[in-house]
Each structure stands twice: as C-alpha cells, then as structure tokens.
DSSP file (Angstrom, degrees, kcal/mol; ACC not computed):
  #  RESIDUE AA STRUCTURE BP1 BP2  ACC     N-H-->O    O-->H-N    N-H-->O    O-->H-N    TCO  KAPPA ALPHA  PHI   PSI    X-CA   Y-CA   Z-CA
    1    1 A M              0   0    0      0, 0.0     2,-0.6     0, 0.0    62,-0.1   0.000 360.0 360.0 360.0 148.3   -1.9    9.1   -8.3
    2    2 A N    >>  -     0   0    0      1,-0.2     3,-1.3    60,-0.1     4,-0.9  -0.600 360.0-150.4 -71.4 115.1    1.3   10.8   -7.2
    3    3 A W  H 3> S+     0   0    0     -2,-0.6     4,-2.8     1,-0.3     3,-0.4   0.822  92.4  69.6 -61.3 -29.7    2.8    8.4   -4.7
    4    4 A D  H 3> S+     0   0    0      1,-0.2     4,-2.9     2,-0.2    -1,-0.3   0.871  96.9  55.5 -57.1 -34.4    4.5   11.4   -2.8
    5    5 A R  H <> S+     0   0    0     -3,-1.3     4,-1.4     2,-0.2    -1,-0.2   0.922 109.1  44.2 -65.1 -42.6    0.9   12.4   -1.7
    6    6 A I  H  < S+     0   0    0     -4,-0.9     3,-0.3    -3,-0.4     7,-0.3   0.934 115.9  47.7 -73.9 -42.0    0.2    9.0   -0.2
    7    7 A E  H >< S+     0   0    0     -4,-2.8     3,-1.2     1,-0.2    -2,-0.2   0.935 113.3  49.2 -54.2 -46.0    3.7    9.0    1.5
    8    8 A G  H 3< S+     0   0    0     -4,-2.9    -1,-0.2    -5,-0.3    -2,-0.2   0.730 119.8  36.2 -67.3 -26.1    3.1   12.6    2.7
    9    9 A N  T >X S+     0   0    0     -4,-1.4     4,-1.8    -3,-0.3     3,-1.1  -0.197  75.5 139.2-121.0  40.8   -0.3   11.8    4.1
   10   10 A W  H <>  +     0   0    0     -3,-1.2     4,-2.9     1,-0.3     5,-0.2   0.838  67.0  61.1 -55.0 -41.1    0.4    8.2    5.4
   11   11 A M  H 34 S+     0   0    0      1,-0.2     4,-0.4     2,-0.2    -1,-0.3   0.874 111.0  42.9 -60.2 -37.3   -1.5    8.6    8.6
   12   12 A E  H <4 S+     0   0    0     -3,-1.1     3,-0.4     1,-0.1     4,-0.3   0.895 119.8  41.5 -75.9 -41.6   -4.7    9.2    6.4
   13   13 A Y  H >X S+     0   0    0     -4,-1.8     4,-2.4    -7,-0.3     3,-0.9   0.719  94.8  76.7 -91.3 -25.0   -4.0    6.5    3.8
   14   14 A K  H 3X S+     0   0    0     -4,-2.9     4,-2.2     1,-0.2    -1,-0.2   0.826  91.6  55.7 -56.9 -31.3   -2.8    3.7    6.1
   15   15 A G  H 3> S+     0   0    0     -4,-0.4     4,-1.6    -3,-0.4    -1,-0.2   0.797 108.3  49.2 -71.9 -28.2   -6.3    2.9    7.1
   16   16 A K  H <> S+     0   0    0     -3,-0.9     4,-1.9    -4,-0.3    -2,-0.2   0.889 109.5  51.9 -71.4 -40.6   -7.2    2.5    3.4
   17   17 A V  H  X S+     0   0    0     -4,-2.4     4,-3.2     1,-0.2    -2,-0.2   0.906 109.0  49.7 -58.3 -42.2   -4.3    0.2    2.9
   18   18 A R  H  < S+     0   0    0     -4,-2.2    -1,-0.2     1,-0.2    -2,-0.2   0.901 107.9  54.5 -66.6 -37.3   -5.4   -1.9    5.9
   19   19 A E  H  < S+     0   0    0     -4,-1.6     3,-0.4     1,-0.2    -1,-0.2   0.891 115.1  40.7 -61.4 -39.6   -8.9   -2.1    4.4
   20   20 A R  H  < S+     0   0    0     -4,-1.9     2,-0.5     1,-0.3    -2,-0.2   0.921 128.4  27.3 -75.5 -44.8   -7.4   -3.4    1.2
   21   21 A W  S >< S+     0   0    0     -4,-3.2     3,-1.9    -5,-0.1    -1,-0.3  -0.758  71.3 178.3-122.1  80.5   -4.8   -5.7    2.5
   22   22 A G  T 3  S+     0   0    0     -2,-0.5    -1,-0.1    -3,-0.4    -4,-0.1   0.604  70.8  71.1 -66.4 -18.2   -6.3   -6.8    5.9
   23   23 A R  T 3  S+     0   0    0      2,-0.1    -1,-0.3     0, 0.0     2,-0.2   0.561  74.3 105.4 -76.1  -7.9   -3.4   -9.2    6.8
   24   24 A L    <   -     0   0    0     -3,-1.9     2,-0.2    -6,-0.2    19,-0.0  -0.560  64.5-146.3 -66.8 133.2   -1.1   -6.2    7.3
   25   25 A T     >  -     0   0    0     -2,-0.2     4,-2.5     1,-0.1     5,-0.2  -0.563  25.0-105.8 -99.3 167.6   -0.4   -5.6   10.9
   26   26 A D  H  > S+     0   0    0      1,-0.2     4,-1.9     2,-0.2     5,-0.2   0.872 124.5  53.6 -59.2 -30.6    0.1   -2.2   12.6
   27   27 A Q  H  > S+     0   0    0      2,-0.2     4,-2.2     1,-0.2    -1,-0.2   0.945 107.0  51.5 -67.5 -42.1    3.8   -3.1   12.9
   28   28 A D  H  > S+     0   0    0      1,-0.2     4,-2.4     2,-0.2    -2,-0.2   0.907 109.6  51.2 -59.4 -41.9    3.8   -3.7    9.1
   29   29 A L  H  X S+     0   0    0     -4,-2.5     4,-2.2     1,-0.2     5,-0.2   0.860 107.6  51.0 -62.5 -35.0    2.2   -0.3    8.5
   30   30 A Q  H  < S+     0   0    0     -4,-1.9    -2,-0.2    -5,-0.2    -1,-0.2   0.878 111.1  47.9 -70.5 -35.2    4.8    1.4   10.7
   31   31 A V  H  < S+     0   0    0     -4,-2.2    -2,-0.2    -5,-0.2    -1,-0.2   0.916 111.5  51.8 -74.4 -37.0    7.6   -0.3    8.7
   32   32 A I  H >< S+     0   0    0     -4,-2.4     3,-1.9    -5,-0.2     6,-0.2   0.973  75.5 176.7 -59.2 -56.8    5.9    0.7    5.3
   33   33 A K  T 3< S-     0   0    0     -4,-2.2   -23,-0.1     1,-0.3    -3,-0.1   0.792  77.1 -54.1  55.8  35.4    5.6    4.4    6.4
   34   34 A G  T 3  S+     0   0    0     -5,-0.2     2,-0.8     1,-0.2    -1,-0.3   0.466  99.6 141.1  81.0   6.4    4.1    5.3    3.0
   35   35 A K    X>  -     0   0    0     -3,-1.9     4,-2.2     1,-0.2     3,-0.6  -0.683  45.1-151.6 -87.7 117.9    7.0    3.9    1.1
   36   36 A R  H 3> S+     0   0    0     -2,-0.8     4,-2.8     1,-0.3     5,-0.2   0.904  93.9  53.7 -52.9 -47.2    5.7    2.2   -2.0
   37   37 A E  H 3> S+     0   0    0      1,-0.2     4,-2.0     2,-0.2    -1,-0.3   0.833 108.1  51.2 -57.3 -33.5    8.6   -0.3   -2.2
   38   38 A Q  H <> S+     0   0    0     -3,-0.6     4,-2.0    -6,-0.2    -1,-0.2   0.839 108.7  50.1 -71.7 -35.9    7.9   -1.4    1.3
   39   39 A L  H  X S+     0   0    0     -4,-2.2     4,-2.0    -3,-0.2    -2,-0.2   0.941 111.1  47.8 -67.6 -47.4    4.3   -1.9    0.7
   40   40 A E  H  X S+     0   0    0     -4,-2.8     4,-2.1    -5,-0.2    -2,-0.2   0.901 111.4  52.8 -57.0 -39.9    5.0   -4.1   -2.4
   41   41 A G  H  X S+     0   0    0     -4,-2.0     4,-2.2    -5,-0.2    -1,-0.2   0.904 108.2  49.3 -67.0 -40.4    7.6   -6.0   -0.4
   42   42 A K  H  X S+     0   0    0     -4,-2.0     4,-3.2     2,-0.2     5,-0.4   0.847 109.4  52.9 -61.2 -34.4    5.1   -6.7    2.4
   43   43 A L  H  X S+     0   0    0     -4,-2.0     4,-2.0     2,-0.2     6,-1.1   0.894 109.9  47.9 -69.7 -36.6    2.6   -7.9   -0.1
   44   44 A Q  H  X S+     0   0    0     -4,-2.1     4,-0.9     4,-0.2    -1,-0.2   0.906 116.4  44.4 -61.7 -42.1    5.1  -10.2   -1.6
   45   45 A Q  H  < S+     0   0    0     -4,-2.2    -2,-0.2     2,-0.2    -1,-0.2   0.887 123.8  30.4 -72.9 -43.6    6.1  -11.5    1.9
   46   46 A I  H  < S+     0   0    0     -4,-3.2    -3,-0.2    -5,-0.2    -2,-0.2   0.861 130.1  32.8 -94.1 -30.8    2.6  -11.9    3.5
   47   47 A Y  H  < S-     0   0    0     -4,-2.0    -3,-0.2    -5,-0.4    -2,-0.2   0.423 100.8-120.7-105.0   0.6    0.5  -12.7    0.5
   48   48 A G     <  +     0   0    0     -4,-0.9    -4,-0.2    -5,-0.2    -3,-0.1   0.733  54.9 160.3  73.6  21.5    2.9  -14.6   -1.6
   49   49 A K        -     0   0    0     -6,-1.1     2,-0.2    -9,-0.1    -1,-0.2  -0.320  39.1-122.3 -75.4 155.3    2.7  -12.2   -4.5
   50   50 A T     >  -     0   0    0      1,-0.1     4,-2.5    -2,-0.1     5,-0.3  -0.591  34.1-101.2 -87.8 167.6    5.4  -11.9   -7.2
   51   51 A V  H  > S+     0   0    0      1,-0.2     4,-2.6     2,-0.2     5,-0.2   0.920 125.0  49.1 -50.6 -49.8    7.0   -8.5   -7.8
   52   52 A D  H  > S+     0   0    0      1,-0.2     4,-2.1     2,-0.2    -1,-0.2   0.930 111.8  47.8 -65.1 -44.1    4.9   -7.9  -10.8
   53   53 A Q  H  > S+     0   0    0      2,-0.2     4,-2.4     1,-0.2    -2,-0.2   0.879 111.6  50.2 -57.4 -44.9    1.6   -8.8   -9.0
   54   54 A A  H  X S+     0   0    0     -4,-2.5     4,-2.3     1,-0.2    -1,-0.2   0.938 111.4  48.1 -67.2 -47.8    2.4   -6.7   -6.0
   55   55 A R  H  X S+     0   0    0     -4,-2.6     4,-2.1    -5,-0.3    -2,-0.2   0.885 112.1  48.9 -58.4 -39.5    3.2   -3.7   -8.2
   56   56 A Q  H  X S+     0   0    0     -4,-2.1     4,-2.6     2,-0.2     5,-0.2   0.893 110.5  51.5 -66.9 -45.3    0.0   -4.1  -10.2
   57   57 A E  H  X S+     0   0    0     -4,-2.4     4,-2.7     1,-0.2    -2,-0.2   0.917 112.7  46.0 -60.0 -42.2   -2.1   -4.4   -7.0
   58   58 A V  H  X S+     0   0    0     -4,-2.3     4,-2.7     1,-0.2    -1,-0.2   0.908 111.1  50.5 -70.2 -35.6   -0.7   -1.3   -5.7
   59   59 A D  H  X S+     0   0    0     -4,-2.1     4,-2.0     2,-0.2    -2,-0.2   0.886 111.9  48.1 -65.4 -40.3   -1.1    0.5   -8.9
   60   60 A D  H  X S+     0   0    0     -4,-2.6     4,-2.5     2,-0.2    -2,-0.2   0.941 113.4  49.1 -61.9 -48.6   -4.8   -0.6   -9.1
   61   61 A W  H  X S+     0   0    0     -4,-2.7     4,-2.8    -5,-0.2     5,-0.2   0.912 110.3  48.3 -61.9 -43.7   -5.4    0.5   -5.5
   62   62 A A  H  X S+     0   0    0     -4,-2.7     4,-2.9     2,-0.2    -1,-0.2   0.913 111.8  51.0 -66.2 -39.4   -3.8    3.9   -5.9
   63   63 A E  H  X S+     0   0    0     -4,-2.0     4,-2.5    -5,-0.2    -2,-0.2   0.950 111.7  47.7 -60.3 -47.2   -5.8    4.5   -9.1
   64   64 A K  H  X S+     0   0    0     -4,-2.5     4,-1.4     2,-0.2    -2,-0.2   0.949 113.7  47.0 -52.2 -53.2   -9.0    3.6   -7.2
   65   65 A I  H  X S+     0   0    0     -4,-2.8     4,-1.1     1,-0.2    -1,-0.2   0.899 111.3  51.0 -64.8 -42.3   -8.2    5.8   -4.3
   66   66 A D  H >< S+     0   0    0     -4,-2.9     3,-0.6     1,-0.2    -1,-0.2   0.915 109.8  49.3 -59.7 -42.0   -7.3    8.7   -6.6
   67   67 A S  H 3< S+     0   0    0     -4,-2.5    -1,-0.2     1,-0.2    -2,-0.2   0.757 110.0  52.6 -68.9 -25.2  -10.6    8.4   -8.4
   68   68 A A  H 3<        0   0    0     -4,-1.4    -1,-0.2    -5,-0.2    -2,-0.2   0.627 360.0 360.0 -84.4 -16.1  -12.5    8.3   -5.1
   69   69 A T    <<        0   0    0     -4,-1.1    -1,-0.2    -3,-0.6    -2,-0.2   0.418 360.0 360.0-107.1 360.0  -10.9   11.5   -3.7
C-alpha cells in the first residue's frame, strides 16, 4: 500500500491501527499522525520490538489493509 494514502486518510486508518495495536493510546495516535516512522517507533517503545520487527509488522498490516479495501 502507498503509505501516503494512510497518512492522508489518517482519521480513517487510525482506528484500524488501534485495533491491531491496542496498547497505543489516543495520545500516541495523535503523535503518529499517519507517519510510518512514528508508528514504528511507538511499536518499538511500547511493545519492545526491534526496528526490523516493527517495520515488518507495519508492512504486514498495510498489506492486509490494502487487500481488504
């Protein structure tokens, strides 16, 4: 999926992000604002993921969302 689409429609996608990563708070989602790097950073911080793990999880999630839309 083109990440610009997620960033541009963040209000629509942030609920889906919250469903996938339920430990993210509303404040976290405001900080992320659709920025992929911010999301990956929060996954590292909150879930203890490595850089590569966070990147892979975001890739997998984006592919799943893309195939569902």
